[in-house]
N, CA, C and O of each residue as an XYZ file, in Angstrom:
720
protein
N      -5.941     -0.528    -15.584
C      -5.876     -1.719    -16.397
C      -5.358     -2.854    -15.517
O      -4.358     -2.703    -14.814
N      -6.050     -3.989    -15.566
C      -5.628     -5.158    -14.802
C      -5.224     -6.242    -15.784
O      -5.982     -6.585    -16.692
N      -4.043     -6.772    -15.600
C      -3.561     -7.887    -16.417
C      -3.486     -9.123    -15.534
O      -2.902     -9.097    -14.451
N      -4.081    -10.198    -16.012
C      -4.044    -11.475    -15.310
C      -3.105    -12.388    -16.081
O      -3.467    -12.903    -17.139
N      -1.915    -12.589    -15.564
C      -0.913    -13.413    -16.241
C      -1.054    -14.873    -15.778
O      -0.464    -15.299    -14.785
N      -1.847    -15.600    -16.530
C      -2.127    -17.005    -16.245
C      -2.127    -17.790    -17.550
O      -2.426    -17.230    -18.605
N      -1.798    -19.075    -17.495
C      -2.015    -19.905    -18.678
C      -3.532    -20.067    -18.890
O      -4.306    -19.951    -17.940
N      -3.944    -20.330    -20.116
C      -5.378    -20.351    -20.464
C      -6.224    -21.283    -19.599
O      -7.166    -20.815    -18.959
N      -5.934    -22.543    -19.556
C      -6.763    -23.499    -18.818
C      -6.215    -23.643    -17.403
O      -5.310    -24.437    -17.149
N      -6.789    -22.849    -16.476
C      -6.271    -22.847    -15.117
C      -7.409    -22.593    -14.133
O      -8.208    -21.676    -14.322
N      -7.478    -23.416    -13.073
C      -8.537    -23.288    -12.073
C      -8.472    -21.974    -11.309
O      -9.507    -21.378    -11.008
N      -7.276    -21.521    -10.995
C      -7.133    -20.256    -10.271
C      -7.565    -19.105    -11.174
O      -8.218    -18.167    -10.716
N      -7.206    -19.171    -12.445
C      -7.633    -18.144    -13.394
C      -9.151    -18.037    -13.422
O      -9.685    -16.928    -13.461
N      -9.848    -19.144    -13.404
C     -11.316    -19.120    -13.405
C     -11.839    -18.295    -12.234
O     -12.738    -17.470    -12.400
N     -11.274    -18.519    -11.056
C     -11.706    -17.793     -9.858
C     -11.391    -16.293     -9.993
O     -12.251    -15.446     -9.747
N     -10.174    -15.985    -10.378
C      -9.723    -14.598    -10.473
C     -10.474    -13.865    -11.586
O     -10.908    -12.726    -11.411
N     -10.615    -14.519    -12.706
C     -11.298    -13.902    -13.844
C     -12.761    -13.613    -13.510
O     -13.293    -12.575    -13.905
N     -13.407    -14.516    -12.792
C     -14.799    -14.291    -12.379
C     -14.926    -13.081    -11.469
O     -15.847    -12.278    -11.614
N     -14.006    -12.958    -10.539
C     -13.997    -11.820     -9.617
C     -13.852    -10.504    -10.386
O     -14.607     -9.558    -10.162
N     -12.869    -10.454    -11.298
C     -12.625     -9.213    -12.039
C     -13.714     -8.938    -13.072
O     -13.981     -7.777    -13.382
N     -14.341     -9.969    -13.606
C     -15.462     -9.766    -14.537
C     -16.613     -9.069    -13.827
O     -17.251     -8.177    -14.386
N     -16.871     -9.483    -12.593
C     -17.916     -8.847    -11.787
C     -17.593     -7.377    -11.538
O     -18.469     -6.520    -11.653
N     -16.356     -7.086    -11.203
C     -15.954     -5.694    -10.967
C     -16.043     -4.850    -12.232
O     -16.580     -3.742    -12.209
N     -15.520     -5.371    -13.327
C     -15.492     -4.576    -14.557
C     -16.890     -4.368    -15.129
O     -17.110     -3.424    -15.888
N     -17.838     -5.236    -14.776
C     -19.222     -5.053    -15.231
C     -19.845     -3.806    -14.600
O     -20.817     -3.262    -15.122
N     -19.283     -3.358    -13.479
C     -19.826     -2.199    -12.772
C     -18.982     -0.947    -12.942
O     -19.262      0.075    -12.316
N     -17.956     -1.010    -13.777
C     -17.090      0.146    -13.960
C     -16.614      0.249    -15.398
O     -16.078     -0.702    -15.968
N     -16.822      1.425    -15.969
C     -16.316      1.671    -17.323
C     -14.818      1.953    -17.308
O     -14.167      1.899    -18.352
N     -14.268      2.252    -16.141
C     -12.858      2.624    -16.040
C     -11.922      1.445    -15.829
O     -10.705      1.595    -15.944
N     -12.464      0.286    -15.524
C     -11.631     -0.876    -15.245
C     -11.583     -1.791    -16.460
O     -12.607     -2.305    -16.908
N     -10.398     -1.981    -16.977
C     -10.175     -2.884    -18.114
C      -9.396     -4.084    -17.614
O      -8.359     -3.934    -16.968
N      -9.893     -5.270    -17.912
C      -9.254     -6.501    -17.457
C      -8.856     -7.314    -18.678
O      -9.638     -7.472    -19.615
N      -7.625     -7.830    -18.657
C      -7.117     -8.608    -19.779
C      -6.338     -9.817    -19.255
O      -5.473     -9.694    -18.388
N      -6.669    -10.980    -19.803
C      -5.913    -12.185    -19.488
C      -4.759    -12.267    -20.475
O      -4.947    -12.101    -21.680
N      -3.567    -12.523    -19.954
C      -2.385    -12.591    -20.810
C      -1.528    -13.778    -20.383
O      -1.172    -13.913    -19.212
N      -1.210    -14.613    -21.326
C      -0.281    -15.714    -21.075
C       1.121    -15.138    -21.246
O       1.473    -14.672    -22.329
N       1.913    -15.168    -20.194
C       3.236    -14.510    -20.243
C       4.159    -15.136    -21.281
O       5.052    -14.464    -21.799
N       3.955    -16.418    -21.592
C       4.807    -17.079    -22.585
C       4.404    -16.701    -24.010
O       5.240    -16.682    -24.913
N       3.127    -16.402    -24.203
C       2.654    -15.995    -25.529
C       2.780    -14.488    -25.749
O       2.748    -14.023    -26.888
N       2.924    -13.723    -24.660
C       3.082    -12.266    -24.761
C       4.308    -11.823    -23.959
O       4.184    -11.105    -22.967
N       5.488    -12.256    -24.396
C       6.703    -11.958    -23.619
C       7.000    -10.466    -23.487
O       7.570    -10.043    -22.482
N       6.631     -9.675    -24.464
C       6.864     -8.230    -24.391
C       6.061     -7.588    -23.269
O       6.571     -6.751    -22.523
N       4.806     -7.988    -23.160
C       3.950     -7.468    -22.100
C       4.440     -7.941    -20.734
O       4.466     -7.168    -19.777
N       4.823     -9.199    -20.649
C       5.348     -9.741    -19.386
C       6.622     -8.999    -18.976
O       6.821     -8.714    -17.795
N       7.465     -8.692    -19.928
C       8.704     -7.969    -19.626
C       8.392     -6.542    -19.175
O       8.991     -6.041    -18.223
N       7.454     -5.893    -19.863
C       7.074     -4.521    -19.516
C       6.610     -4.413    -18.066
O       6.913     -3.435    -17.382
N       5.874     -5.422    -17.602
C       5.346     -5.401    -16.236
C       6.152     -6.269    -15.274
O       5.722     -6.542    -14.153
N       7.312     -6.693    -15.727
C       8.264     -7.468    -14.914
C       7.619     -8.711    -14.301
O       7.803     -9.008    -13.120
N       6.864     -9.426    -15.126
C       6.207    -10.651    -14.685
C       7.075    -11.827    -15.094
O       7.360    -12.025    -16.275
N       7.492    -12.606    -14.102
C       8.378    -13.738    -14.360
C       7.725    -15.084    -14.054
O       8.275    -16.139    -14.372
N       6.535    -15.035    -13.428
C       5.856    -16.274    -13.058
C       4.381    -16.195    -13.413
O       3.760    -15.136    -13.330
N       3.831    -17.339    -13.812
C       2.392    -17.425    -14.025
C       1.685    -17.213    -12.695
O       2.254    -17.431    -11.626
N       0.420    -16.781    -12.787
C      -0.356    -16.559    -11.577
C      -0.128    -15.188    -10.969
O      -0.355    -14.989     -9.775
N       0.318    -14.242    -11.784
C       0.601    -12.883    -11.314
C      -0.488    -11.934    -11.795
O      -0.934    -12.011    -12.940
N      -0.907    -11.040    -10.911
C      -1.892    -10.010    -11.237
C      -1.166     -8.672    -11.238
O      -0.394     -8.371    -10.328
N      -1.425     -7.867    -12.279
C      -0.817     -6.542    -12.382
C      -1.932     -5.510    -12.481
O      -2.854     -5.650    -13.285
N      -1.839     -4.475    -11.658
C      -2.738     -3.328    -11.735
C      -1.888     -2.165    -12.204
O      -0.885     -1.833    -11.572
N      -2.278     -1.540    -13.309
C      -1.456     -0.475    -13.888
C      -2.309      0.726    -14.264
O      -3.446      0.590    -14.717
N      -1.739      1.895    -14.066
C      -2.360      3.147    -14.505
C      -1.229      4.097    -14.847
O      -0.411      4.455    -14.000
N      -1.204      4.493    -16.102
C      -0.130      5.336    -16.610
C       1.208      4.685    -16.283
O       1.423      3.529    -16.648
N       2.109      5.383    -15.611
C       3.429      4.818    -15.331
C       3.466      4.003    -14.038
O       4.465      3.345    -13.748
N       2.394      4.046    -13.269
C       2.367      3.327    -12.000
C       1.895      1.893    -12.223
O       0.986      1.637    -13.013
N       2.530      0.969    -11.515
C       2.106     -0.426    -11.620
C       2.358     -1.135    -10.299
O       3.335     -0.870     -9.599
N       1.465     -2.025     -9.987
C       1.574     -2.856     -8.797
C       1.305     -4.286     -9.235
O       0.433     -4.536    -10.068
N       2.051     -5.214     -8.676
C       1.821     -6.614     -9.033
C       1.955     -7.481     -7.793
O       2.666     -7.154     -6.843
N       1.247     -8.594     -7.840
C       1.380     -9.597     -6.789
C       1.054    -10.957     -7.369
O       0.338    -11.080     -8.362
N       1.592    -11.958     -6.731
C       1.439    -13.323     -7.233
C       0.432    -14.076     -6.390
O       0.487    -14.066     -5.160
N      -0.486    -14.726     -7.077
C      -1.480    -15.573     -6.431
C      -1.086    -17.035     -6.584
O      -1.280    -17.843     -5.676
N      -0.534    -17.359     -7.739
C      -0.140    -18.736     -8.018
C      -1.111    -19.384     -8.993
O      -2.133    -18.802     -9.357
N      -0.777    -20.591     -9.405
C      -1.599    -21.285    -10.403
C      -2.204    -22.584     -9.883
O      -3.019    -23.201    -10.568
N      -1.821    -23.000     -8.700
C      -2.370    -24.231     -8.117
C      -3.448    -23.852     -7.108
O      -3.180    -23.129     -6.149
N      -4.647    -24.333     -7.323
C      -5.792    -23.956     -6.507
C      -5.574    -24.255     -5.027
O      -5.950    -23.453     -4.173
N      -4.978    -25.383     -4.722
C      -4.783    -25.745     -3.310
C      -3.897    -24.742     -2.574
O      -4.181    -24.401     -1.425
N      -2.854    -24.274     -3.199
C      -1.959    -23.322     -2.537
C      -2.419    -21.872     -2.709
O      -1.943    -20.994     -1.990
N      -3.322    -21.606     -3.637
C      -3.774    -20.233     -3.892
C      -5.028    -19.865     -3.096
O      -5.427    -18.701     -3.095
N      -5.650    -20.818     -2.428
C      -6.908    -20.547     -1.712
C      -6.785    -19.383     -0.728
O      -7.666    -18.524     -0.671
N      -5.713    -19.350      0.036
C      -5.534    -18.271      1.012
C      -5.441    -16.914      0.317
O      -6.046    -15.941      0.769
N      -4.688    -16.848     -0.777
C      -4.554    -15.586     -1.509
C      -5.857    -15.201     -2.201
O      -6.166    -14.016     -2.319
N      -6.611    -16.171     -2.652
C      -7.911    -15.890     -3.270
C      -8.874    -15.298     -2.246
O      -9.673    -14.423     -2.580
N      -8.805    -15.765     -1.014
C      -9.677    -15.252      0.041
C      -9.359    -13.784      0.356
O     -10.229    -13.045      0.817
N      -8.118    -13.367      0.107
C      -7.693    -11.992      0.386
C      -7.656    -11.134     -0.879
O      -7.116    -10.028     -0.855
N      -8.213    -11.620     -1.966
C      -8.112    -10.935     -3.254
C      -8.693     -9.521     -3.209
O      -8.090     -8.586     -3.734
N      -9.843     -9.366     -2.595
C     -10.489     -8.057     -2.545
C      -9.628     -7.037     -1.790
O      -9.438     -5.916     -2.263
N      -9.118     -7.416     -0.638
C      -8.272     -6.513      0.142
C      -6.973     -6.191     -0.565
O      -6.502     -5.054     -0.540
N      -6.399     -7.199     -1.194
C      -5.139     -6.997     -1.918
C      -5.344     -6.052     -3.099
O      -4.520     -5.173     -3.351
N      -6.448     -6.239     -3.820
C      -6.741     -5.350     -4.946
C      -6.932     -3.927     -4.449
O      -6.401     -2.988     -5.043
N      -7.674     -3.757     -3.381
C      -7.913     -2.408     -2.848
C      -6.598     -1.720     -2.501
O      -6.393     -0.550     -2.823
N      -5.715     -2.457     -1.844
C      -4.411     -1.897     -1.467
C      -3.619     -1.493     -2.706
O      -3.054     -0.400     -2.755
N      -3.575     -2.365     -3.700
C      -2.788     -2.085     -4.911
C      -3.431     -0.991     -5.754
O      -2.738     -0.138     -6.308
N      -4.745     -1.020     -5.847
C      -5.466     -0.025     -6.636
C      -5.290      1.368     -6.053
O      -5.134      2.343     -6.789
N      -5.314      1.457     -4.730
C      -5.140      2.774     -4.109
C      -3.750      3.338     -4.381
O      -3.570      4.555     -4.422
N      -2.780      2.467     -4.564
C      -1.423      2.942     -4.861
C      -1.297      3.474     -6.285
O      -0.573      4.442     -6.514
N      -1.983      2.865     -7.236
C      -1.836      3.312     -8.619
C      -2.874      4.352     -9.022
O      -2.620      5.151     -9.923
N      -4.029      4.361     -8.382
C      -5.103      5.257     -8.809
C      -5.055      6.616     -8.122
O      -5.399      7.632     -8.725
N      -4.637      6.634     -6.888
C      -4.657      7.878     -6.122
C      -3.309      8.581     -6.201
O      -2.272      7.938     -6.363
N      -3.331      9.896     -6.086
C      -2.047     10.601     -6.009
C      -1.343     10.196     -4.721
O      -1.993      9.812     -3.749
N      -0.041     10.279     -4.713
C       0.736      9.886     -3.539
C       0.393     10.796     -2.364
O       0.403     12.022     -2.475
N       0.089     10.154     -1.235
C      -0.222     10.890     -0.012
C       0.771     10.462      1.070
O       1.208      9.313      1.127
N       1.106     11.420      1.913
C       2.084     11.136      2.946
C       1.482     11.320      4.327
O       0.795     12.305      4.600
N       1.752     10.355      5.190
C       1.389     10.442      6.599
C       2.689     10.553      7.383
O       3.633      9.796      7.157
N       2.723     11.489      8.287
C       3.909     11.687      9.109
C       3.602     11.279     10.546
O       2.601     11.699     11.127
N       4.476     10.459     11.102
C       4.380     10.053     12.489
C       5.426     10.827     13.278
O       6.628     10.683     13.054
N       4.950     11.648     14.202
C       5.868     12.448     15.015
C       6.610     11.529     15.972
O       6.016     10.653     16.600
N       7.918     11.743     16.074
C       8.759     10.946     16.984
C       9.664     11.864     17.794
O       9.800     13.055     17.511
N      10.269     11.277     18.799
C      11.228     12.013     19.616
C      10.695     12.361     20.987
O      11.376     13.019     21.774
N       9.476     11.922     21.281
C       8.860     12.277     22.565
C       8.276     11.036     23.260
O       7.380     11.147     24.097
N       8.796      9.865     22.902
C       8.314      8.629     23.501
C       6.928      8.221     23.030
O       6.162      7.632     23.793
N       6.596      8.531     21.778
C       5.285      8.194     21.242
C       5.090      6.679     21.169
O       6.057      5.916     21.162
N       3.826      6.256     21.116
C       3.539      4.816     21.061
C       3.997      4.193     19.748
O       4.196      2.979     19.688
N       4.165      4.975     18.715
C       4.623      4.446     17.424
C       6.143      4.345     17.349
O       6.678      3.905     16.331
N       6.834      4.738     18.391
C       8.291      4.703     18.384
C       8.772      3.323     18.843
O       8.685      3.007     20.030
N       9.276      2.505     17.925
C       9.710      1.168     18.315
C      10.922      1.184     19.252
O      11.214      0.173     19.892
N      11.624      2.301     19.343
C      12.775      2.402     20.228
C      12.363      2.798     21.644
O      13.199      2.891     22.543
N      11.060      3.031     21.830
C      10.551      3.460     23.132
C      10.903      2.463     24.217
O      11.154      2.833     25.364
N      10.919      1.214     23.847
C      11.327      0.172     24.783
C      11.800     -1.027     23.981
O      11.634     -1.087     22.762
N      12.375     -1.952     24.669
C      12.790     -3.188     24.006
C      11.602     -4.139     23.857
O      11.732     -5.227     23.297
N      10.463     -3.719     24.356
C       9.251     -4.518     24.335
C       8.824     -4.799     22.888
O       8.747     -3.888     22.065
N       8.553     -6.058     22.600
C       8.123     -6.418     21.247
C       6.747     -5.845     20.930
O       6.407     -5.682     19.758
N       5.948     -5.538     21.952
C       4.640     -4.926     21.734
C       4.797     -3.555     21.080
O       4.031     -3.210     20.180
N       5.776     -2.775     21.519
C       6.016     -1.450     20.935
C       6.407     -1.582     19.466
O       5.957     -0.801     18.628
N       7.234     -2.559     19.159
C       7.658     -2.761     17.778
C       6.472     -3.201     16.903
O       6.323     -2.722     15.779
N       5.645     -4.096     17.407
C       4.503     -4.554     16.609
C       3.453     -3.457     16.495
O       2.752     -3.385     15.486
N       3.327     -2.599     17.508
C       2.379     -1.480     17.444
C       2.795     -0.517     16.340
O       1.957     -0.061     15.561
N       4.092     -0.204     16.271
C       4.602      0.675     15.222
C       4.338      0.072     13.850
O       3.892      0.763     12.935
N       4.610     -1.201     13.715
C       4.389     -1.896     12.446
C       2.902     -1.879     12.077
O       2.551     -1.680     10.914
N       2.036     -2.088     13.062
C       0.592     -2.100     12.823
C       0.069     -0.746     12.381
O      -0.738     -0.658     11.455
N       0.525      0.310     13.040
C       0.108      1.666     12.678
C       0.521      1.966     11.243
O      -0.265      2.500     10.460
N       1.744      1.623     10.908
C       2.253      1.863      9.556
C       1.454      1.061      8.516
O       1.126      1.577      7.448
N       1.149     -0.188      8.831
C       0.385     -1.023      7.895
C      -0.996     -0.444      7.621
O      -1.441     -0.414      6.474
N      -1.673      0.014      8.663
C      -3.016      0.597      8.498
C      -2.938      1.839      7.614
O      -3.754      2.010      6.709
N      -1.972      2.693      7.869
C      -1.820      3.900      7.059
C      -1.491      3.558      5.606
O      -2.030      4.171      4.685
N      -0.610      2.584      5.401
C      -0.257      2.182      4.043
C      -1.454      1.574      3.331
O      -1.644      1.793      2.135
N      -2.261      0.815      4.056
C      -3.457      0.228      3.468
C      -4.433      1.320      3.028
O      -5.200      1.135      2.084
N      -4.395      2.451      3.717
C      -5.247      3.579      3.359
C      -4.636      4.433      2.248
O      -5.190      5.466      1.874
N      -3.499      3.996      1.730
C      -2.894      4.682      0.594
C      -1.828      5.696      0.940
O      -1.384      6.440      0.065
N      -1.406      5.748      2.185
C      -0.382      6.697      2.587
C       1.005      6.073      2.516
O       1.181      4.882      2.775
N       1.981      6.894      2.164
C       3.378      6.543      2.372
C       3.719      7.139      3.722
O       3.445      8.313      3.972
N       4.311      6.348      4.587
C       4.532      6.784      5.962
C       5.964      7.266      6.134
O       6.920      6.608      5.723
N       6.083      8.434      6.754
C       7.383      9.018      7.047
C       7.437      9.398      8.524
O       6.413      9.545      9.191
N       8.641      9.550      8.999
C       8.867      9.974     10.374
C       9.091     11.481     10.389
O       9.710     12.039      9.484
N       8.577     12.130     11.433
C       8.737     13.574     11.549
C       9.166     13.925     12.977
O       8.421     13.722     13.936
N      10.352     14.442     13.089
C      10.885     14.881     14.374
C      11.742     16.113     14.149
O      11.714     16.707     13.071
N      12.481     16.489     15.136
C      13.354     17.657     14.991
C      14.334     17.482     13.830
O      14.579     18.419     13.071
N      14.889     16.283     13.697
C      15.876     16.034     12.634
C      15.272     16.176     11.244
O      15.986     16.453     10.280
N      13.950     15.988     11.135
C      13.277     16.108      9.832
C      12.610     17.473      9.663
O      11.866     17.678      8.704
N      12.866     18.409     10.579
C      12.385     19.775     10.411
C      11.118     20.139     11.155
O      10.545     21.197     10.893
N      10.654     19.299     12.080
C       9.419     19.618     12.804
C       9.531     20.925     13.587
O       8.526     21.598     13.819
N      10.741     21.282     13.991
C      10.924     22.525     14.744
C      10.681     23.780     13.931
O      10.493     24.856     14.499
N      10.679     23.662     12.592
C      10.469     24.854     11.776
C       9.163     24.808     10.978
O       8.489     25.827     10.827
N       8.802     23.605     10.459
C       7.594     23.543      9.634
C       7.240     22.086      9.351
O       8.117     21.236      9.199
N       5.947     21.819      9.283
C       5.480     20.511      8.834
C       5.632     20.500      7.313
O       5.263     21.478      6.664
N       6.157     19.434      6.729
C       6.337     19.396      5.272
C       5.042     19.681      4.506
O       3.953     19.300      4.937
N       5.180     20.350      3.379
C       4.022     20.729      2.562
C       3.243     19.529      2.039
O       2.041     19.631      1.794
N       3.915     18.396      1.865
C       3.235     17.236      1.300
C       2.484     16.387      2.342
O       1.974     15.314      2.020
N       2.420     16.875      3.587
C       1.771     16.111      4.652
C       0.262     16.061      4.440
O      -0.410     17.092      4.418
N      -0.259     14.844      4.284
C      -1.705     14.656      4.212
C      -2.289     14.534      5.604
O      -3.415     14.960      5.860
N      -1.516     13.953      6.494
C      -1.919     13.793      7.883
C      -0.660     13.721      8.739
O       0.361     13.173      8.323
N      -0.752     14.283      9.939
C       0.342     14.222     10.902
C      -0.244     13.632     12.181
O      -1.254     14.111     12.697
N       0.410     12.585     12.681
C      -0.084     11.916     13.880
C       0.916     12.058     15.017
O       2.104     11.778     14.860
N       0.415     12.496     16.161
C       1.197     12.567     17.384
C       0.498     11.596     18.329
O      -0.547     11.916     18.896
N       1.078     10.414     18.494
C       0.397      9.327     19.189
C       0.981      9.073     20.578
O       1.993      8.387     20.721
N       0.340      9.626     21.582
C       0.693      9.356     22.970
C       2.093      9.729     23.376
O       2.817      8.885     23.904
N       2.511     10.979     23.148
C       3.874     11.343     23.551
C       4.027     11.272     25.074
O       3.130     11.665     25.818
N       5.163     10.771     25.516
C       5.457     10.682     26.949
C       6.208     11.917     27.441
O       6.193     12.232     28.631
N       6.859     12.604     26.521
C       7.602     13.816     26.848
C       6.972     14.985     26.092
O       6.411     14.795     25.013
N       7.063     16.206     26.657
C       6.437     17.352     25.987
C       7.145     17.726     24.682
O       8.352     17.542     24.527
N       6.358     18.250     23.765
C       6.918     18.777     22.526
C       7.531     20.146     22.815
O       7.061     20.879     23.685
N       8.572     20.472     22.082
C       9.192     21.788     22.220
C       8.226     22.855     21.697
O       7.374     22.557     20.860
N       8.353     24.091     22.182
C       7.470     25.165     21.700
C       7.515     25.320     20.173
O       6.488     25.579     19.544
N       8.702     25.161     19.581
C       8.831     25.285     18.119
C       8.039     24.182     17.401
O       7.417     24.423     16.367
N       8.074     22.990     17.961
C       7.321     21.874     17.376
C       5.822     22.126     17.490
O       5.068     21.876     16.549
N       5.401     22.616     18.637
C       3.990     22.945     18.849
C       3.520     23.990     17.853
O       2.424     23.883     17.302
N       4.346     25.000     17.623
C       4.008     26.067     16.672
C       3.877     25.512     15.251
O       2.952     25.867     14.520
N       4.798     24.652     14.875
C       4.736     24.052     13.532
C       3.460     23.255     13.353
O       2.804     23.346     12.316
N       3.104     22.468     14.371
C       1.876     21.675     14.300
C       0.639     22.559     14.272
O      -0.313     22.269     13.547
N       0.641     23.634     15.053
C      -0.496     24.552     15.060
C      -0.653     25.218     13.695
O      -1.765     25.352     13.185
N       0.465     25.630     13.110
C       0.414     26.245     11.769
C      -0.102     25.248     10.741
O      -0.854     25.620      9.840
N       0.291     23.996     10.867
C      -0.195     22.943      9.956
C      -1.706     22.779     10.080
O      -2.407     22.679      9.073
N      -2.204     22.752     11.302
C      -3.636     22.577     11.526
C      -4.419     23.769     10.948
O      -5.481     23.598     10.350
N      -3.875     24.967     11.139
C      -4.558     26.169     10.602
C      -4.589     26.104      9.083
O      -5.114     27.011      8.437
């Protein structure tokens, strides 16, 4: 269910409503509703909407919201990213929670502590963003998190990205068992 919290006569609402009308025309599962937060305070409170120009994607108890705004001039950038933003939010509420584990402790490229270099920090951030965009919650996996004994059962994917130091035999065994 998508709620568009906008006042009735609004230029940004026209753009957003047109986009969602096109989507809902191709899906029986997508319900779109325009709601004025001042006229429906209970609904606004339920979805924690405090400002006009907010979009809420909800499924059962899960909900995601983001603000686009109500002024066309300032909302243009967010309107251009509407499709990507919806995909990111929809994947969070529609799909079961998936976990990606990034192995650390061996000088991997995703380890921001690998160097003081800002490139390493931005690389880690970029890897995490891509995984999150794909619907994963990202966690770290090293000896302290149990890699020496077993890869967690909830692991959807485990990434070992360019380790500079060798993995311990116990870590290798855990990863091999995970792959099997």
